[in-house]
C-alpha positions in Angstrom: -143.3 -8.8 118.1 -143.2 -7.5 114.5 -140.3 -5.1 115.4 -137.0 -6.9 115.1 -133.8 -5.9 116.9 -131.9 -2.9 115.6 -128.9 -5.1 115.1 -130.2 -8.5 114.0 -128.2 -11.6 114.7 -127.3 -14.2 112.0 -129.7 -17.1 111.6 -127.2 -19.9 111.6 -127.0 -22.4 108.8 -126.9 -26.0 109.8 -123.5 -27.9 109.6 -121.7 -24.5 109.1 -119.1 -22.6 111.1 -118.9 -18.9 109.8 -115.5 -18.3 111.4 -114.0 -21.4 109.8 -115.6 -20.5 106.5 -114.2 -17.0 106.4 -110.7 -18.2 107.4 -110.5 -21.1 105.0 -113.0 -20.9 102.1 -114.3 -17.4 101.5 -112.9 -16.2 98.1 -110.5 -19.2 98.2 -112.2 -22.5 97.5 -115.7 -24.1 97.2 -117.6 -25.6 100.1 -120.6 -28.0 100.0 -122.9 -27.5 103.0 -125.2 -30.5 103.3 -128.6 -30.0 104.8 -127.8 -26.4 105.6 -131.5 -25.4 105.6 -133.1 -28.7 106.9 -136.5 -27.3 107.7 -136.9 -24.7 105.0 -139.6 -24.9 102.4 -138.8 -23.5 99.0 -140.1 -19.9 99.1 -141.0 -19.8 95.4 -142.4 -22.1 92.8 -142.3 -22.3 89.0 -145.6 -20.4 88.8 -144.2 -17.5 90.8 -141.2 -17.2 88.6 -143.1 -17.5 85.4 -145.4 -14.7 86.6 -142.5 -12.5 87.5 -140.9 -13.2 84.1 -144.0 -11.7 82.4 -143.5 -8.4 84.3 -141.8 -5.6 82.4 -139.9 -4.4 85.5 -138.4 -7.9 86.2 -135.2 -9.0 84.5 -135.6 -12.6 83.2 -134.0 -15.0 80.7 -134.9 -18.3 79.1 -132.1 -20.6 78.1 -132.6 -23.8 76.0 -130.1 -26.4 74.8 -130.6 -28.7 71.9 -127.8 -31.2 71.0 -125.1 -28.8 72.2 -126.7 -25.7 70.6 -127.5 -23.1 73.2 -130.0 -20.3 72.8 -130.9 -17.3 75.0 -134.1 -15.2 75.1 -134.6 -12.2 77.3 -137.9 -11.3 78.9 -140.5 -10.1 79.5 -142.3 -13.2 78.3 -146.0 -14.1 77.8 -148.0 -17.1 79.0 -147.9 -18.5 75.5 -144.1 -18.4 75.5 -144.0 -21.0 78.3 -146.6 -23.1 76.5 -144.3 -23.6 73.5 -141.3 -24.9 75.5 -140.1 -28.4 75.1 -140.4 -31.1 77.7 -136.8 -30.9 78.8 -133.5 -29.0 78.6 -134.6 -25.5 79.4 -134.1 -23.0 82.3 -135.9 -19.8 83.4 -133.8 -17.3 85.3 -135.2 -14.3 87.2 -133.0 -11.7 88.8 -133.5 -10.0 92.1 -136.4 -12.2 93.3 -135.6 -10.9 96.8 -136.9 -7.5 95.7 -140.2 -8.9 94.8 -141.0 -11.7 97.3 -140.5 -11.0 101.0 -140.0 -14.7 101.9 -137.0 -14.8 99.6 -135.6 -11.7 101.2 -135.7 -13.4 104.6 -133.1 -15.9 103.3 -130.5 -13.1 103.5 -130.6 -13.4 107.3 -128.6 -16.6 107.0 -125.7 -14.7 105.4 -125.2 -11.9 107.8 -121.6 -13.0 108.5 -120.8 -11.1 105.2 -121.4 -7.3 105.2 -124.8 -7.1 103.6 -123.8 -4.1 101.5 -121.8 -6.7 99.5 -124.9 -8.6 98.6 -126.2 -7.9 95.1 -129.4 -10.0 94.8 -130.9 -13.4 94.9 -131.5 -14.9 91.4 -133.9 -17.8 91.0 -133.5 -20.5 88.5 -136.3 -22.9 87.5 -135.4 -25.8 85.3 -137.0 -29.0 83.9 -135.0 -32.2 83.5 -131.7 -31.5 81.8 -132.1 -27.7 82.1 -128.8 -25.8 82.5 -127.1 -22.5 81.7 -124.0 -24.3 80.5 -120.4 -24.3 81.7 -119.3 -20.8 82.8 -117.6 -18.8 85.5 -118.6 -15.7 87.5 -116.4 -12.8 88.7 -118.1 -12.8 92.1 -118.9 -15.1 95.1 -122.1 -17.0 95.1 -124.1 -19.3 97.4 -126.3 -21.8 95.5 -129.3 -22.8 97.6 -131.1 -25.8 96.4 -134.8 -25.0 96.9 -136.6 -27.9 95.3 -135.8 -30.8 93.1 -132.2 -31.8 92.4 -129.3 -30.3 90.5 -125.9 -31.9 89.7 -123.0 -29.5 89.9 -119.7 -30.1 88.2 -116.8 -27.9 89.2 -113.9 -27.1 86.9 -110.8 -25.0 86.4 -109.9 -21.6 87.6 -110.7 -19.0 84.9 -109.7 -15.4 84.1 -109.8 -12.9 81.2 -107.6 -15.2 79.1 -110.0 -18.2 79.4 -111.4 -19.1 76.0 -115.2 -18.7 75.5 -117.4 -20.2 72.8 -118.0 -17.9 69.9 -121.4 -19.4 68.9 -123.4 -18.3 72.0 -124.3 -15.1 73.8 -124.1 -16.9 77.1 -120.3 -16.6 77.7 -119.9 -20.3 77.8 -116.5 -21.9 78.3 -114.9 -23.3 75.2 -113.3 -26.1 77.3 -114.6 -27.4 80.7 -112.2 -29.4 82.8 -114.6 -31.3 85.0 -113.4 -32.1 88.6 -115.5 -32.5 91.7 -119.2 -33.4 91.1 -122.0 -33.2 93.6 -125.8 -33.8 93.5 -127.6 -31.2 95.6 -130.9 -32.0 97.4 -133.3 -29.5 98.8 -131.7 -27.6 101.7 -128.2 -28.1 100.5 -126.0 -25.1 99.7 -122.9 -24.9 97.5 -120.5 -22.0 97.9 -118.4 -21.0 94.9 -115.6 -18.5 95.0 -115.0 -16.1 92.0 -113.6 -17.4 88.7 -114.2 -21.1 89.4 -115.8 -22.8 86.4 -119.0 -24.6 87.2 -121.8 -26.4 85.4 -125.2 -27.2 87.0 -127.8 -29.5 85.4 -131.3 -30.3 86.7 -131.9 -33.9 87.5 -135.6 -34.3 87.1 -138.3 -31.6 86.9 -139.2 -28.8 89.3 -135.6 -27.9 90.0 -135.3 -24.5 91.7 -132.0 -23.0 92.8 -131.6 -19.7 94.5 -128.3 -17.9 93.9 -127.1 -15.4 96.5 -124.7 -13.2 94.5 -122.3 -10.5 95.7 -121.4 -7.1 94.4 -117.8 -7.0 93.3 -117.0 -4.0 91.1 -113.9 -4.4 89.0 -110.8 -2.3 89.4 -111.6 -0.6 86.1 -115.2 0.2 87.3 -113.9 1.6 90.6 -111.2 3.7 89.0 -113.5 5.1 86.3 -116.3 5.9 88.7 -114.0 7.5 91.3 -112.2 9.6 88.7 -115.5 10.9 87.4 -116.4 11.7 91.0 -113.2 13.6 91.8 -113.0 15.4 88.4 -116.4 16.9 89.0 -115.2 18.6 92.1 -111.8 20.0 90.9 -111.4 23.7 89.8 -110.2 24.5 86.3 -107.4 26.6 87.8 -105.7 23.6 89.3 -103.4 22.6 86.4 -100.1 21.0 85.5 -97.0 23.3 86.0 -93.4 22.6 85.0 -91.1 21.4 87.8 -88.4 23.9 86.7 -85.0 23.5 88.5 -82.9 26.3 89.8 -82.3 27.7 86.3 -84.6 27.6 83.2 -81.8 25.9 81.3 -82.6 22.8 83.2 -85.7 22.3 81.1 -85.3 19.9 78.2 -85.4 21.4 74.7 -85.4 18.2 72.7 -89.0 17.1 73.2 -88.2 14.7 76.1 -90.7 14.2 78.9 -88.5 14.2 81.9 -88.7 12.1 85.1 -89.4 15.3 87.0 -92.4 16.1 84.8 -93.8 12.7 85.4 -93.3 13.1 89.1 -95.3 16.3 89.0 -98.1 14.6 87.1 -98.1 11.8 89.7 -98.1 14.3 92.5 -101.2 16.1 91.0 -103.1 12.9 90.6 -102.3 11.6 94.2 -103.2 15.0 95.6 -106.7 14.7 94.0 -107.2 11.1 95.1 -105.9 11.4 98.7 -109.1 12.6 100.4 -110.4 9.9 102.8 -113.7 11.6 103.6 -114.6 12.0 100.0 -113.6 8.4 99.3 -115.8 7.1 102.1 -118.8 9.2 100.9 -118.3 8.1 97.2 -117.8 4.4 98.0 -120.8 4.2 100.2 -123.1 5.8 97.6 -121.6 3.5 94.9 -122.2 0.3 96.8 -125.8 1.2 97.8 -126.9 2.3 94.3 -130.2 0.5 93.5 -129.9 -2.5 91.2 -133.1 -1.3 89.4 -133.5 2.4 90.1 -136.9 2.5 88.5 -138.3 0.3 91.3 -137.3 2.7 94.0 -140.3 5.0 94.3 -140.3 7.7 97.0 -143.2 9.9 98.2 -142.5 13.6 97.7 -145.9 14.7 98.9 -145.5 13.9 102.6 -144.3 16.5 105.1 -142.7 16.1 108.6 -146.0 16.8 110.4 -147.9 14.0 108.5 -145.0 11.6 109.0 -144.9 12.3 112.7 -148.6 11.9 113.0 -148.6 8.5 111.3 -145.8 7.3 113.5 -147.6 8.6 116.6 -150.6 6.6 115.5 -148.6 3.4 115.7 -147.8 2.9 112.0 -144.5 1.2 111.4 -141.8 2.3 108.9 -139.8 -0.4 107.3 -137.1 -0.8 104.7 -138.3 -1.3 101.1 -137.5 -4.7 99.6 -135.4 -2.8 97.1 -133.5 -0.9 99.8 -129.7 -1.0 99.9 -128.1 0.5 103.0 -124.7 0.8 104.7 -123.0 3.0 107.3 -119.5 4.3 107.8 -117.8 6.0 110.7 -114.3 5.5 109.3 -113.7 9.0 107.9 -114.2 11.0 111.1 -118.0 11.6 110.7 -120.8 9.0 110.7 -122.5 8.7 107.3 -125.6 6.7 106.4 -125.8 5.4 102.8 -129.1 4.5 101.3 -130.0 3.7 97.7 -127.1 5.8 96.3 -127.6 8.8 98.7 -125.5 9.8 101.7 -126.7 11.4 104.9 -124.5 12.9 107.6 -125.6 11.8 111.1 -125.5 13.7 114.4 -125.9 12.4 117.9 -129.8 12.4 117.6 -129.9 10.6 114.3 -127.0 8.2 114.8 -129.1 5.4 116.4 -131.7 5.6 113.6 -128.9 5.6 111.0 -127.3 2.5 112.5 -130.7 0.7 112.7 -131.5 1.5 109.1 -128.0 0.2 108.0 -128.4 -3.0 110.0 -132.0 -3.8 109.1 -132.9 -6.4 106.5 -135.1 -5.1 103.6 -138.7 -5.5 104.5 -137.9 -5.2 108.2 -140.1 -2.9 110.4 -138.2 -0.4 112.6 -138.8 0.4 116.2 -140.9 3.6 116.2 -139.1 4.9 119.3 -136.0 5.6 117.2 -137.9 8.3 115.2 -138.5 10.3 118.4 -134.9 11.2 119.1 -135.2 14.8 118.1 -135.7 16.8 115.0 -132.7 15.4 113.1 -134.0 11.8 113.5 -137.4 12.8 112.2 -135.7 14.8 109.4 -133.6 11.7 108.4 -136.8 9.5 108.4 -138.5 12.1 106.1 -135.6 12.1 103.7 -135.4 8.3 103.6 -139.2 8.2 103.0 -139.0 10.7 100.2 -136.2 8.7 98.4 -138.1 5.4 98.8 -135.7 3.7 101.2 -138.4 3.6 103.9 -142.2 3.2 103.5 -145.0 2.4 105.9 -145.5 -1.3 106.4 -149.1 -1.1 105.2 -148.2 0.7 102.0 -147.4 -1.0 98.7 -143.7 -1.9 98.5 -141.4 -1.2 95.5 
């Protein structure tokens, strides 16, 4: 049956207990999962990645190392660029391969024990013998899936904003790497790394492909700046600071001092503006579902409700775009669906469809019966089609 369940279950990894992982490893310490995908064939090869790296819409990088000197080139590349590469010590990186290749997207089903709105993308790394991106650390969690070939991983120290970086490279390489644990990964092995842990992976032999499942982790500064912009755009000019004058005007300072009472009033104004749970839920859902590459999300503004309903009645299936990012929240007193940076308020007729869209994996066809739950369900489907979150399974994806 091409129509999957509205609430898909996790495809379990071999030799892995999600409950134990979340309790003891997630965002705490690394975990090597041997033979986690024992029967899986690598879903991409070097030719696929080189082809994507030549596309203007794909984000790609070439990293080479020569006697300790690292160089970085950004794509798009040409076929002749690959013909000039040396026999060893280079790596090709292509971001968001899951948004281009459905077979890569399907890997995300193994990680449904983490809310999928947290997932950023799957990056693919192709390396020849000795290829590496150097010693570095990330600010987010990552699962490193060994797809083909072998890669040696060295783990190092905990890092933060004070950690020294090399000044002779654009790659944010560590100035010092304190090597600790070392593992050689074979096809089907997965290595989980928590944020800010130094690591260094090096291909052992040719045809080394690693698929990196990375997670969205906006910084405190990003959240605060984005939220303040959101709130400020809704506040009236008339809502301003006023002096917290005591019983008599004489209580006001006349020597230029900013009093504790004045600061308390500023704090009260700020907290008053920030203390709106419904607005917070709407903003955060839109933020965390913003497309990674907005130009790839192409909607259809020419369709109307009658045509949409006609195509559904004819048995055509709507499915999530490979680029789609969705989530749902019922925490603020009203159910909201978030899709590709938009929010949609749900009612009793559209709630089932909203939940199904939020739970579905990109590229997954949806049960056509859910679009027949009244006018609001069909209206929601039309809005999601117009924004590019949904498209018909036979149509070209993003």
